[in-house]
C-alpha positions as CSV (number, residue, x, y, z in Angstrom):
1,X,-44.4,158.4,-99.3
2,X,-45.7,161.6,-97.9
3,X,-47.1,159.6,-95.0
4,X,-43.9,158.0,-94.2
5,X,-42.2,161.3,-94.4
6,X,-44.6,162.8,-91.8
7,X,-44.2,159.8,-89.5
8,X,-40.3,160.2,-89.7
9,X,-40.8,163.8,-88.7
10,X,-42.7,162.7,-85.5
11,X,-40.1,160.2,-84.6
12,X,-37.6,160.7,-81.7
13,X,-35.5,157.8,-80.7
14,X,-34.2,157.7,-77.0
15,X,-30.5,158.0,-76.4
16,X,-28.6,154.8,-77.4
17,X,-28.0,152.3,-74.7
18,X,-24.4,151.3,-74.7
19,X,-25.1,148.6,-71.9
20,X,-27.8,147.1,-74.0
21,X,-27.3,147.8,-77.8
22,X,-29.3,144.9,-79.0
23,X,-32.5,145.9,-77.1
24,X,-32.1,149.5,-78.1
25,X,-31.8,148.6,-81.8
26,X,-34.7,146.2,-81.7
27,X,-36.8,149.0,-80.3
28,X,-35.6,151.5,-82.8
29,X,-36.5,149.0,-85.7
30,X,-39.9,148.6,-84.1
31,X,-40.4,152.3,-84.4
32,X,-39.3,152.4,-87.9
33,X,-41.7,149.6,-88.8
34,X,-44.7,151.2,-87.0
35,X,-44.0,154.5,-88.9
36,X,-43.3,152.8,-92.2
37,X,-40.0,154.0,-92.4
38,X,-37.9,152.0,-94.9
39,X,-35.3,154.2,-96.4
40,X,-31.8,153.2,-95.4
41,X,-30.5,156.7,-95.2
42,X,-33.5,157.8,-93.1
43,X,-32.8,155.1,-90.5
44,X,-29.1,155.8,-90.5
45,X,-29.5,159.4,-89.6
46,X,-31.9,158.9,-86.9
47,X,-29.6,156.4,-85.2
48,X,-26.7,158.7,-85.6
49,X,-28.9,161.6,-83.9
50,X,-29.6,159.3,-81.0
51,X,-25.8,158.9,-80.2
52,X,-24.5,160.7,-77.3
53,X,-21.1,162.5,-77.4
54,X,-19.0,159.5,-76.0
55,X,-20.7,157.0,-78.3
56,X,-20.3,159.1,-81.3
57,X,-16.7,159.8,-80.7
58,X,-16.0,156.0,-80.4
59,X,-17.6,155.5,-83.9
60,X,-16.2,158.7,-85.5
61,X,-14.7,157.0,-88.5
62,X,-17.8,155.0,-89.2
63,X,-19.9,158.3,-89.0
64,X,-17.4,160.4,-91.2
65,X,-17.0,157.8,-93.8
66,X,-20.2,155.8,-94.2
67,X,-20.5,153.3,-97.1
68,X,-22.5,154.5,-100.2
69,X,-25.2,152.0,-99.6
70,X,-26.5,150.0,-96.6
71,X,-25.4,152.9,-94.3
72,X,-28.0,151.8,-91.6
73,X,-26.9,148.0,-91.7
74,X,-23.2,149.0,-91.5
75,X,-23.7,151.3,-88.6
76,X,-25.8,148.8,-86.6
77,X,-23.2,146.1,-87.0
78,X,-20.5,148.6,-85.9
79,X,-22.5,149.4,-82.7
80,X,-22.9,145.8,-82.0
81,X,-19.3,145.1,-82.4
82,X,-18.4,147.9,-80.3
83,X,-20.8,147.7,-77.4
84,X,-22.3,144.3,-77.6
85,X,-21.0,141.2,-75.8
86,X,-18.8,138.7,-77.5
87,X,-19.8,135.0,-77.4
88,X,-17.4,134.2,-74.7
89,X,-18.5,137.2,-72.7
90,X,-22.2,136.0,-72.8
91,X,-21.2,132.5,-71.9
92,X,-19.3,133.8,-68.8
93,X,-22.2,136.0,-67.8
94,X,-24.5,132.8,-67.8
95,X,-21.9,130.9,-65.9
96,X,-21.6,133.6,-63.4
97,X,-25.3,134.1,-62.7
98,X,-25.7,134.6,-58.8
99,X,-29.3,133.4,-58.3
100,X,-32.9,134.8,-58.8
101,X,-32.5,137.9,-56.5
102,X,-35.5,140.0,-56.6
103,X,-36.5,138.9,-60.2
104,X,-39.4,136.7,-61.0
105,X,-38.1,133.4,-62.7
106,X,-39.7,134.3,-65.9
107,X,-37.7,137.6,-65.8
108,X,-34.5,135.8,-65.1
109,X,-35.3,133.3,-68.1
110,X,-35.6,136.2,-70.4
111,X,-32.3,137.8,-69.3
112,X,-30.7,134.3,-69.9
113,X,-32.3,134.0,-73.3
114,X,-30.8,137.3,-74.3
115,X,-27.5,136.4,-73.2
116,X,-27.7,133.0,-74.9
117,X,-28.4,134.7,-78.2
118,X,-31.2,131.9,-79.1
119,X,-29.1,128.8,-77.9
120,X,-31.6,127.8,-75.4
121,X,-32.8,124.4,-76.4
122,X,-30.2,122.3,-74.7
123,X,-29.7,120.5,-71.5
124,X,-27.0,122.9,-70.1
125,X,-29.3,125.8,-70.6
126,X,-32.3,124.2,-68.7
127,X,-29.8,123.2,-65.8
128,X,-28.3,126.7,-65.5
129,X,-31.8,128.1,-65.2
130,X,-32.9,125.5,-62.8
131,X,-29.9,126.3,-60.5
132,X,-30.7,130.0,-60.1
133,X,-34.1,129.1,-58.4
134,X,-34.4,128.8,-54.6
135,X,-33.9,125.3,-53.2
136,X,-37.6,124.8,-52.3
137,X,-38.8,125.7,-55.9
138,X,-35.9,123.9,-57.6
139,X,-36.8,120.7,-55.8
140,X,-40.5,120.8,-56.7
141,X,-39.6,121.3,-60.5
142,X,-36.6,118.8,-60.6
143,X,-38.7,116.3,-62.4
144,X,-40.6,118.6,-64.7
145,X,-40.2,118.3,-68.3
146,X,-38.4,121.3,-69.9
147,X,-39.9,121.1,-73.4
148,X,-41.5,124.4,-72.9
149,X,-39.5,126.9,-70.9
150,X,-42.1,129.4,-70.9
151,X,-44.5,127.0,-69.1
152,X,-41.6,126.1,-66.7
153,X,-40.8,129.8,-65.8
154,X,-44.5,130.6,-65.2
155,X,-44.8,127.6,-62.8
156,X,-41.8,128.8,-61.1
157,X,-43.4,132.3,-60.8
158,X,-46.6,130.8,-59.3
159,X,-44.4,128.8,-56.7
160,X,-42.5,131.9,-55.8
161,X,-45.7,133.9,-55.3
162,X,-47.2,131.2,-53.2
163,X,-44.0,131.0,-51.1
164,X,-44.0,134.9,-50.6
165,X,-47.7,134.8,-49.5
166,X,-47.1,132.0,-47.0
167,X,-44.1,134.0,-45.5
168,X,-46.4,137.1,-45.3
169,X,-49.1,135.3,-43.6
170,X,-46.9,133.6,-41.1
171,X,-45.3,136.9,-40.2
172,X,-48.8,138.6,-39.7
173,X,-49.8,135.6,-37.6
174,X,-46.8,136.1,-35.4
175,X,-47.5,139.8,-34.9
176,X,-51.2,139.1,-34.1
177,X,-50.1,136.4,-31.7
178,X,-47.7,138.7,-29.9
179,X,-50.3,141.5,-29.8
180,X,-53.0,139.4,-28.3
181,X,-50.9,137.3,-25.8
182,X,-48.7,140.1,-24.4
183,X,-50.4,142.0,-21.5
184,X,-50.5,145.8,-21.7
185,X,-48.9,147.5,-18.7
186,X,-51.2,149.9,-16.6
187,X,-50.2,152.7,-14.3
188,X,-51.1,150.7,-11.3
189,X,-49.7,147.1,-12.2
190,X,-46.4,145.9,-13.3
191,X,-45.9,144.3,-16.9
192,X,-44.9,140.8,-15.5
193,X,-47.5,139.5,-13.1
194,X,-50.0,142.1,-12.7
195,X,-48.8,143.0,-9.3
196,X,-49.9,146.7,-8.2
197,X,-46.7,148.8,-8.5
198,X,-47.3,150.4,-5.1
199,X,-47.0,147.1,-3.2
200,X,-43.8,146.8,-1.1
201,X,-41.2,144.0,-2.0
202,X,-42.5,141.5,0.4
203,X,-46.3,141.8,-0.5
204,X,-45.4,141.9,-4.1
205,X,-43.4,138.6,-3.9
206,X,-45.4,136.7,-1.1
207,X,-48.8,138.3,-1.2
208,X,-51.0,137.2,1.9
209,X,-48.2,134.9,3.0
210,X,-45.8,137.9,3.7
211,X,-44.5,138.1,7.2
212,X,-43.1,141.7,6.7
213,X,-44.1,144.9,5.1
214,X,-42.0,147.9,4.1
215,X,-43.7,151.4,3.7
216,X,-45.1,152.7,1.5
217,X,-47.3,149.8,0.7
218,X,-51.0,149.7,-0.2
219,X,-51.6,146.0,0.5
220,X,-54.9,145.6,2.2
221,X,-53.7,143.2,4.7
222,X,-50.8,145.4,6.1
223,X,-52.2,145.0,9.7
224,X,-51.4,141.3,9.4
225,X,-47.8,141.8,8.7
226,X,-45.3,143.8,10.7
227,X,-43.8,146.8,9.3
228,X,-40.0,146.9,9.2
């Protein structure tokens, strides 16, 4: 008992997450278990202390008149009822998913599982997950068995990583090719055909076949063409 009390003193929960109440409560309960905190009142008051002003005001009736027993359980349920998503809201979010974005497929799967509330072993959920993947990954996985969604998401992660590496390699190859093949300009030559910049128009265009020359011009055969 003394050890549990000492652990309770060292516990400080983060501020309550109104956007993700289920996750916050799960982490809070993990901290209670790690420290051996089992007393209902102790858990209740720790959660109360973690509520910000706005959240506490919305639950003022619950806080001011808690039940005689199961205070924490009652508070937990009120937090979920107030800030958690309803079943229809969860379903709507699943149907409104807009693709993978910058997430890994495994991260997307975890998000979808949280929204589904455990209802993931069905054909519809598998199809919803598959449709969020990029076309090239989805086509490679269309014939896969979805008995183990973790294996499926890990395979999708690997395919996505391979795709990104290929794109990076291709981009580097293009940069390298452009760097090697593009001639570097110099002070004496043009950037297009390596003609000295101090050649006149006629010698720059016709070289030795030029019939005219226009000063100034450094072409060595100027005496063969009349200057005009």
